[in-house]
N, C-alpha and C positions, 0 to 999 in steps of 0.2 A: 389632386390638393399636395401631392407628391411633385408633381411637376411643378406651383407652385412656390411649397418651402424650400426646394433645392436651387430655386431660378437664382442666378445673378447676375440677370438684367438690371442695369441700373434704370434711370429719369432724366437722368441730366439729357442723353439724345433727343430728350422731349421736346426741347427749345430750338434744336436742328430743323428737325421736321414740322415744328410749326410751323418757324422763320421760310424753307424754300416752300412749303405744299402754301402758302400766306400769300408770297409773293407770287407764284404762280397763280394763282385760281385769281386775284385780283385782275391780273395779267389780263385775264382770259373773259372775266369776269367786266372789265372795261369796253374789251370788246363789244361785246354781244351787246350789252345796254348803244353803244355809237350806231351798231351798223342791223344786229339779229333779233329785238327786239318793241314792240311797237309803245310806243309810252301811253298810247291811250288805251291799249286795249291790259296790255301786260304778256297777249301774245306774243308769242316766238315768231319769227319771220321769216327762219334760217337757220345757217350757221350750226348745224345740230350735233355736230363734227366738236366744234368747240366745246358746246356742253357739254354732253358726252364726256370727253375731257377734261373737264373743268371738275364733271363728279364723280371722277376716277378720282384724280388729287385729293379733291375733300374726303373724299367715301373711302381711301384707298389712306387716308391719316389717321380718320377718326377709327379706323378698324387700327392700329398703329401703331396708338394713343392709347385706345382700349387693352387689346392685347401686353403691352408690354407694361402699364401700373399694376395688371394683374396677375400674370407668372415674377414680378419684380418682388423679392425682400424688402424692398425700398417704400409699393406703395403698403404696407401694412404697419409702416413706420408715423407714416402723416400722423402728426400733433397738432392741431388749430390751438390748441392752450398757452401754445409754450413759443407762440411767432411774436414777436417784439422788434417792430422794423416801420418805421418813418414812413416806408417810398409802397409797404401794403397798406398799411392808413387811410398816406393821399388818396389812396389809388378808390381805397373802399368810403373815404368820405365822396367821394367824388359821383359813385354809384350809391350814395344816398341821398342825392342833390338829385340827380334826374330822376330817383324815384320818387322824391318828391315832386318834382316838373308829371311825369308823367298820370302823378295821384290826380293831379289841377285839366291836366291839358285831361286825364282818361271823362271829372266829373264834367268840365264843360262841354266836351264832346254829347253828353250824354243829360243830361239837364235840360233842355225843352222836351224832349217824349217823358222825361219823370213827374215835366213837372204837373202830370193831370193827376186825373183819382185813378187809385189804382183798382182794375177790377179782372175777373179773368182775361175779358177780351184786351184788356190793357196789356197785362204780364206778358200775354204773347203774342202781339203786335209790339212790344219794349222785345224780344226774343226773338224777334225774328227777324229785325233791325240792327241789330244787334246793342244796343241801348243800353240795354239789364248789366249783359258782362261788362260793359265799360262800367259801370255801375259799378258795378262789386270789382269789378278788378281798378278800380280808384281810391274802395277800400283796404285793400290787400295792398296798397303801392304804397303807402299815407304808414300802414303801421312798416312793409319792411324795409320802406323810410328808416322810421324810429331802431329797429335793428342794427340794420349796418352804422349810424347813427355809432350805438354804444359797443359798435363790435371795432369801429373805425378806434376810436377812444381806446379800446384793449389793445390794437395794434399798433399805438403808441406809446403805452405805458407800461402794456407786458404781460396785462393782470388780464383775467377770461372772468371778467362784471357774466360776459352773454350769455355762459353757459347756464345760469341758471334762469333765466328767457326761453323754457323749453318749446313754451306753445306759441312765443310770437318771433319766433327762430323757422314756425313752421309756414309765414308769413311772402314769403317770394316763394315758395311751393305754390299757391293759392293767385299771388301776380301772375305768376307763368303759362297754370292752368286753364284763369278766367281769358287772357289774353291770347290762349291756344284755341276755347272754344269760338274764340271772336273770330277766329279764320276761320275757322269750318263751318261759320253760319256764313257766309257765302256762297250763294250760287255757280258757281264758276269753276273750273277742270285744275285740276291744283295740281296734275304733269304739267297742261299746258302752259302755263300762267307760270314758269321759272320760283319768280319771287315767292309765292305763295308756299311753294313746294318747299324751298328751302327753308324756311322762316319758322312751317307748322316741326320741319327733319331738326333745326335749331331751339325752339321752342320744348321737346317731347327728348328732346338733349336736356337743357335748361332744366326741367322741372325733374330729371333726374338728380341732374347735379347740387340743388338747393336743398335735393332731399337727403345725398350724402350727403350734403354741409352743420344741414340741422341734426344730422346724428348720429355727428364725429363731435360738432360741437358741444351737445349736453350730453354725447356718454350713452346714448340708448341704444341698445340693437349697434355699434360702431363697433364691435366686433364683426371683416370681414368688406367692410363695405369702403372702408378708408380709402382704396384705392377707385374710386371713383370719383375722387377729390380732381386728383392730378388725367385721368384718362377720359373719364366721362366732362370734364371742366375744360379742360383741354379739345375737345371737339366742336362743344357748342361753343369756345371762345373763338377755334376756327371759322365756323359758320357766320356765326354777329362781324367780326372782324371780316370776315369778305365781302359779308353786303353793306356794313356800314361804312367803309374806307372808299369800296365804286362809289353806291351813294355820296358820298360825303365830297370825292372829285366831281361831278355831273352833277352837282350844287351846283358849283358855279360856271356853267359851262355852258354857255347859248340860256341862262336862268333858267338852271333846270329843267329846258323841252326835253331832253331825254331819260327822266326819272318818272315812274307808273303814279299819278296821285295818291292812289290805294297803298303805296308802297315807297311811302319819304323816310329821308334820313334819319332812324330812333335813335334820340341822345344815350334812354335806357341802357341798349345793347351795346352801343359803340359804349358805353360805360363800362356795361360789364366784363367785355369785352376781353378790355384796359388788366379792368378788378381779376380778371381771373386766373390769368397773365400771368398778372404781378403776384396774387396767391401762393401760384403752383410754382411758383420758381422759387419763391423766397422761402417755401415746403419745403423745397428740394435741400436747399440751402440748410435747411435747420436737419436735414434727417444726420442721426448720429451712425460710426461709420461704424460697420462691423468688430471692426479690431479693436474702437475704442468703449463696445457693450464690452468684448468678452474680456477685457482689462481691468472694466468696471467690474464685471462679475469677480472676477480672479480675488481682486484687491479687497469684495467685499467678504470673500467664502478665505481670506486669509486674518 
C-alpha cells in the first residue's frame, strides 16, 4: 500500500497503450480469421505464432492497465457522480439501446424451449441447451437497459440520480454473468476455439468492471475499488473491441463466410467497448490535479 499511496503514475498513458495494442491485435485477429481459423468449427488450423503474439499483446496491455491504475493516485480519485459530458451520455445511450436489442434477441432465442411446461426434466434440458440462461440474460439485459438510460441522462445533465438505484446498478453484473454461464455450457474446447476463449476472458473482466461500477456509482464499499473502473474497464474494452471490430470487418467480406456462426458480431460488446473507452477518457479528464487539491485545502485552512 505504501507503493500505491506514493505512486506518481498517471492514467493518461492508458489511451496510448490502448490505441497501439488495439491496432496490433485487430490486425493479427483479422489475419487469423482470414487464414487460420475454420469458420465452421471455430478451431485453429495453424498460425499459432500469430495467435500467441496477439495474446501476448492483449494480456500484456491488460496487465499494464491494471498495474498502472492500481498504483496511480489518480485511480483513487475517480468519481462517476461528477461527470457531465454529452459524449459520455451519448456512448451510454448507445449501450442502453444495445442492451434492449440484446434483451429482445435473447428472449426470442430462448422462447421456443421456454414455451413448454416447466418440470424438473424440462429445466434440466433448458439448462443444458442454454435456453434458461438466455432467458435470464434477457431479463437482466432489460433492467440493465433501464439503468444505463438513467446513467445517460445523468451524464447529459451532470446529476447523480442513478446513484439512488443501488439494486438496479447490479443488473449489468447479472447480465454479464449469465452470458458467461451460457458459454460454459457449450461442450467444446475453450482453449482451441479462440473466439470462445477470448469471450470468456472478456466477460470475466466485464463482471469485475460492472461490479466496481455499481460500487463506485452507489458509494457502497467503493473505497479501494475505483481503480478497477480504469484498469479492468480498459482491459474488457480492449478484448471486446478487438473481437467486435474484426468481426464487423469480415461481416462485409464474402457475405461473412469467415465468421463462425456461433460467434457473430455482437452489437452489445461493440457498444460496451465504446462506452468503457469514452467513460474512462472522460473520468481521467475530470480527475483534479494534486496541485489544485493542495491549493483548495490551503484556502480552506486560511
